[in-house]
C-alpha positions in Angstrom: 17.4 13.7 13.3 15.2 16.5 11.8 12.4 15.6 9.4 12.2 18.3 6.8 9.2 19.4 4.7 7.8 16.8 2.3 8.2 18.0 -1.2 6.3 16.7 -4.2 9.4 14.9 -5.3 9.8 13.3 -1.9 6.3 11.9 -2.0 6.8 10.5 -5.5 10.0 8.8 -4.4 8.2 7.3 -1.4 5.5 6.1 -3.7 8.0 4.7 -6.2 9.7 2.7 -3.5 6.3 1.5 -2.2 4.9 0.4 -5.6 8.2 -1.5 -6.5 8.0 -3.4 -3.2 4.3 -4.3 -3.9 4.9 -5.3 -7.5 7.8 -7.6 -6.7 6.1 -9.0 -3.6 3.0 -10.0 -5.6 5.2 -11.5 -8.3 7.8 -13.4 -6.4 5.4 -14.8 -3.8 4.2 -17.1 -6.6 7.5 -19.0 -6.6 9.4 -21.3 -4.3 10.9 -21.1 -1.8 7.6 -19.9 -0.4 7.8 -17.9 2.8 4.3 -16.5 3.5 4.1 -13.1 5.1 3.0 -11.6 8.4 0.5 -9.1 6.9 -3.0 -9.8 8.1 -2.2 -12.3 10.7 0.9 -13.6 12.4 2.8 -16.9 12.2 6.4 -17.4 13.3 6.6 -20.1 10.6 6.8 -17.4 7.9 9.9 -15.9 9.4 11.4 -19.4 9.9 10.9 -20.1 6.2 12.5 -16.8 5.2 15.5 -17.4 7.5 16.1 -21.0 6.6 15.5 -20.1 2.9 18.4 -17.7 3.1 20.6 -20.4 4.6 19.6 -23.1 2.2 19.3 -21.1 -1.0 21.2 -17.8 -0.6 21.0 -17.1 -4.4 17.2 -16.8 -3.9 17.7 -13.7 -1.7 15.7 -11.4 -4.0 12.8 -13.8 -4.2 12.9 -14.4 -0.4 13.2 -10.7 0.4 10.3 -9.5 -1.7 8.1 -12.5 -0.8 8.4 -11.9 2.9 9.0 -8.1 3.2 7.5 -6.6 0.1 4.0 -6.2 1.5 5.4 -3.4 3.7 5.3 -1.2 0.6 1.6 -0.7 1.5 2.7 1.1 4.7 4.5 3.6 2.6 1.3 4.4 0.7 -0.7 4.7 4.0 2.0 6.9 5.5 2.4 9.1 2.4 -1.4 9.4 2.0 -1.5 10.9 5.5 1.2 13.3 4.5 -0.3 14.3 1.2 -3.9 14.7 2.6 -2.6 16.8 5.5 -0.6 19.1 3.3 -3.6 19.5 1.0 -6.1 20.2 3.8 -3.7 22.7 5.4 -3.5 24.7 2.2 -7.2 24.5 1.3 -9.7 23.8 4.1 -13.0 22.2 3.0 -15.9 20.3 4.6 -16.2 16.6 4.9 -18.6 16.2 2.0 -16.5 18.1 -0.5 -13.4 16.2 0.7 -15.0 12.8 0.2 -16.3 13.8 -3.3 -12.7 14.7 -4.3 -11.4 11.4 -3.0 -14.1 9.4 -4.9 -13.2 11.3 -8.1 -9.8 9.8 -7.7 -10.7 6.3 -6.5 -13.6 5.5 -8.9 -11.7 6.1 -12.2 -8.8 3.9 -10.9 -11.2 1.1 -9.9 -13.2 1.3 -13.1 -10.0 1.3 -15.1 -8.8 -1.8 -13.3 -12.1 -3.6 -13.8 -12.1 -2.8 -17.5 -8.6 -4.1 -17.8 -9.5 -7.2 -15.8 -12.4 -7.9 -18.2 -10.2 -7.4 -21.3 -7.5 -9.7 -19.7 -10.1 -12.4 -19.0 -11.4 -12.4 -22.5 -8.0 -12.1 -24.2 -5.9 -14.5 -22.1 -8.4 -16.9 -20.4 -11.2 -16.8 -23.1 -13.8 -16.1 -20.4 -16.7 -13.7 -20.4 -17.5 -12.2 -17.0 -20.6 -13.3 -15.2 -22.7 -12.2 -12.3 -20.0 -13.1 -9.8 -17.6 -10.5 -11.3 -20.3 -7.8 -11.4 -21.4 -8.5 -7.9 -17.9 -8.4 -6.4 -17.1 -5.3 -8.3 -20.2 -3.6 -6.9 -19.1 -4.6 -3.4 -15.8 -2.9 -4.1 -17.4 0.2 -5.5 -19.4 0.4 -2.2 -16.2 -0.4 -0.3 -17.8 -3.3 1.6 -15.4 -6.0 0.4 -12.9 -5.8 3.3 -15.9 -6.8 5.6 -16.0 -10.1 3.6 -19.7 -10.0 3.0 -19.3 -12.8 0.6 -16.7 -15.6 0.7 -13.2 -14.1 0.3 -14.8 -10.9 -0.9 -11.7 -8.9 0.2 -9.5 -10.7 -2.2 -11.9 -11.4 -5.0 -11.3 -10.4 -8.6 -7.8 -9.4 -8.0 -6.2 -9.6 -4.5 -4.5 -6.2 -4.3 -7.8 -4.4 -4.5 -8.5 -5.0 -0.8 -6.4 -1.9 -0.3 -9.2 0.3 -1.8 -11.5 -0.6 1.1 -8.9 0.3 3.6 -7.9 3.6 2.1 -11.6 4.6 1.7 -12.1 4.0 5.5 -9.0 6.2 6.2 -10.4 8.9 4.0 -13.7 8.9 5.9 -12.0 9.5 9.2 -9.2 11.7 8.0 -10.8 15.2 8.6 -11.4 14.2 12.3 -7.8 12.9 12.7 -6.5 16.1 10.9 -8.3 18.4 13.3 -7.2 16.4 16.4 -3.6 16.3 15.4 -3.5 19.9 14.2 -4.8 21.1 17.6 -3.2 18.6 20.0 -0.2 17.4 18.0 1.8 14.6 19.6 -0.9 14.1 22.3 -3.5 13.4 19.7 -1.2 11.1 17.9 -0.5 9.1 21.0 -4.3 8.9 21.8 -4.9 7.6 18.3 -2.2 5.0 18.6 -3.6 3.9 22.0 -7.1 3.5 20.7 -5.8 1.6 17.6 -3.5 -0.8 19.6 -6.1 -1.5 22.3 -8.6 -2.5 19.5 -5.9 -4.5 17.7 -4.8 -6.5 20.7 -8.3 -7.2 21.8 -9.2 -8.6 18.4 -5.9 -10.5 18.0 -5.6 -12.0 21.4 -8.8 -11.7 23.4 -12.1 -11.7 21.4 -12.9 -11.4 17.7 -16.6 -12.0 17.1 -16.2 -12.5 13.3 -12.9 -14.2 12.5 -13.3 -13.7 8.8 -13.2 -9.9 9.2 -9.4 -9.2 9.4 -8.6 -6.0 11.3 -5.4 -5.5 9.3 -7.5 -5.3 6.1 -9.4 -2.3 7.7 -8.6 1.1 9.1 -8.2 0.3 12.8 -5.2 -1.8 12.0 -3.3 1.0 10.3 -4.3 4.2 12.1 -0.9 4.7 13.7 0.9 4.8 10.4 -1.7 7.1 8.8 -1.7 9.4 11.8 2.1 9.5 11.8 2.0 10.9 8.2 -0.5 13.6 9.3 1.7 14.5 12.3 4.9 14.9 10.3 3.2 16.9 7.6 1.7 19.3 10.1 5.0 19.7 12.0 7.8 20.3 9.5 11.2 20.4 11.1 10.2 18.0 13.9 13.1 16.2 15.5 13.1 12.5 16.1 15.8 11.2 18.3 17.9 8.2 17.1 16.7 6.3 20.1 13.3 5.9 18.4 15.0 4.5 15.3 16.9 2.0 17.4 13.8 1.1 19.3 11.8 0.7 16.1 14.5 -1.7 14.7 14.3 -3.8 17.9 10.5 -3.9 17.9 10.4 -4.7 14.2 12.9 -7.5 14.6 10.9 -9.0 17.6 7.6 -8.6 15.7 8.8 -10.9 13.0 9.2 -13.8 15.5 6.9 -13.0 18.5 3.2 -12.5 18.1 3.1 -10.1 21.0 5.1 -7.5 19.0 3.6 -8.3 15.6 1.0 -5.4 15.7 3.8 -2.9 16.2 5.8 -3.9 13.1 3.8 -1.7 10.7 4.5 1.5 12.6 8.1 0.5 13.4 9.0 -0.3 9.8 7.5 3.0 8.8 9.8 4.8 11.3 12.7 2.8 9.9 11.9 3.8 6.4 11.7 7.5 7.4 15.1 7.3 9.0 16.5 5.5 6.0 15.0 8.0 3.6 16.3 11.0 5.5 19.8 9.6 6.1 20.7 7.5 3.1 18.4 8.3 0.2 19.7 11.8 -0.5 23.2 10.4 -0.8 22.0 7.6 -3.1 19.9 9.9 -5.3 22.7 12.4 -5.6 25.2 9.7 -6.7 22.8 7.9 -9.1 20.4 10.4 -10.7 18.9 7.6 -12.8 17.7 5.9 -9.6 15.9 9.2 -8.7 14.3 9.4 -12.2 13.1 5.8 -12.0 11.6 6.1 -8.6 9.9 9.4 -9.3 8.5 8.0 -12.6 7.1 4.9 -11.0 5.8 7.0 -8.1 3.9 9.2 -10.5 2.0 6.3 -12.0 1.9 4.2 -8.9 -1.9 4.1 -8.4 -2.6 3.2 -12.0 0.0 0.4 -11.7 -1.7 -0.7 -8.5 -5.1 -0.9 -10.2 -4.0 -3.1 -13.1 -1.0 -5.1 -12.1 -2.9 -7.9 -10.4 -4.0 -9.9 -13.5 -1.1 -8.6 -15.5 1.5 -10.5 -13.5 0.1 -13.9 -14.4 1.4 -14.2 -18.0 4.9 -13.4 -16.7 4.5 -15.9 -13.9 3.5 -18.5 -16.4 6.6 -17.9 -18.7 9.0 -18.0 -15.7 11.3 -20.9 -15.6 12.5 -23.0 -12.7 15.7 -21.2 -11.9 16.2 -17.8 -10.3 17.7 -16.2 -13.3 14.7 -16.9 -15.5 12.3 -15.6 -12.8 14.3 -12.4 -12.3 14.2 -11.8 -16.1 10.4 -12.3 -16.1 10.1 -10.0 -13.1 12.0 -7.2 -14.9 9.9 -7.6 -18.0 6.8 -7.4 -15.8 8.3 -4.2 -14.3 9.1 -2.7 -17.7 5.6 -3.3 -18.9 4.2 -1.2 -16.1 5.8 1.9 -17.8 2.9 1.8 -20.2 0.2 1.7 -17.5 -0.7 5.3 -18.2 -1.7 4.2 -21.7 -4.2 1.8 -20.1 -5.6 4.7 -18.0 -6.1 6.7 -21.1 -7.5 3.9 -23.3 -9.9 2.7 -20.6 -12.9 4.5 -19.1 -10.8 6.6 -16.8 -10.0 9.2 -19.5 -13.7 9.4 -20.4 -14.8 9.9 -16.8 -12.3 12.7 -16.3 -13.6 14.4 -19.4 -17.2 14.2 -18.1 -16.2 15.6 -14.7 -14.3 18.4 -16.5 -17.3 19.2 -18.7 -19.6 19.2 -15.7 -17.3 21.6 -13.9 -17.3 24.0 -16.9 -21.1 23.9 -17.2 -21.3 25.0 -13.6 
């Protein structure tokens, strides 16, 4: 199978699929039958719950699917970030400092928008004014220290999904080095990066982890192979991937959901499966149903804004959900439809102001 160039539309569709998986995962995991997920650590119990849940309550398939598998939407974002950054760096080379300033100009407005929305939500729905705890935890996040859990449960404080900002910042820091390595040595560099990552992962998972509260899969070393794969494919358009690797990825992914030994390999294997699926089946699906294409590209275009604000926004819909699947599905769809207005939050909150200031500063220069 040949992997063609990644167009802007392709990246938006990938992001659209990723954000929908994440949205529904964070929504449905609040309801029974609870499965858990093998995201930061492994437990075969999680897959047992998913499997037996399908047998016992087959009508809860959507709930079970997104609860257990939905977190893999983050792998799409990690992969497509590698693709997008590589394409951008290839077209316009810049030094590390300028690159990081550009990244922070994108991250900080999103994070501040999310924090302003969280404050408004707390006041409007919970009747709470924020205190020092909120300010302190937000400062940790602005400094990207939260995934090191420097305070109790700092990675998941304020709103759980924001742990991803720490991970993506770490990947940004090392991206220029990875880019140069892969551009020069191609597949050899990719394999070396994978080797370093997996040695680190397996030591921390199975041999010695000095600080158990620092989870490797909340930080860059746990996701380097997926990120590096995005860079490799972006720099090598037209690269051919034999179907053997797709079959092997399927086998490893299946084993990784039940055996701890294969668990660290599930993130790369599911990404390879998604690439195969996108290349083979998505064009057919999108050509047959143009509305699907429009929906995915739309949600992909606002995916990061949705990611920043959807954490607290899900709870009113969780609270109004009933006890049966039909009511929960209706609430989930309402929750999804509300995300269509997330760009309005971006404009109304401080994000628009920050962008204006940045623009003015640029004009003055």
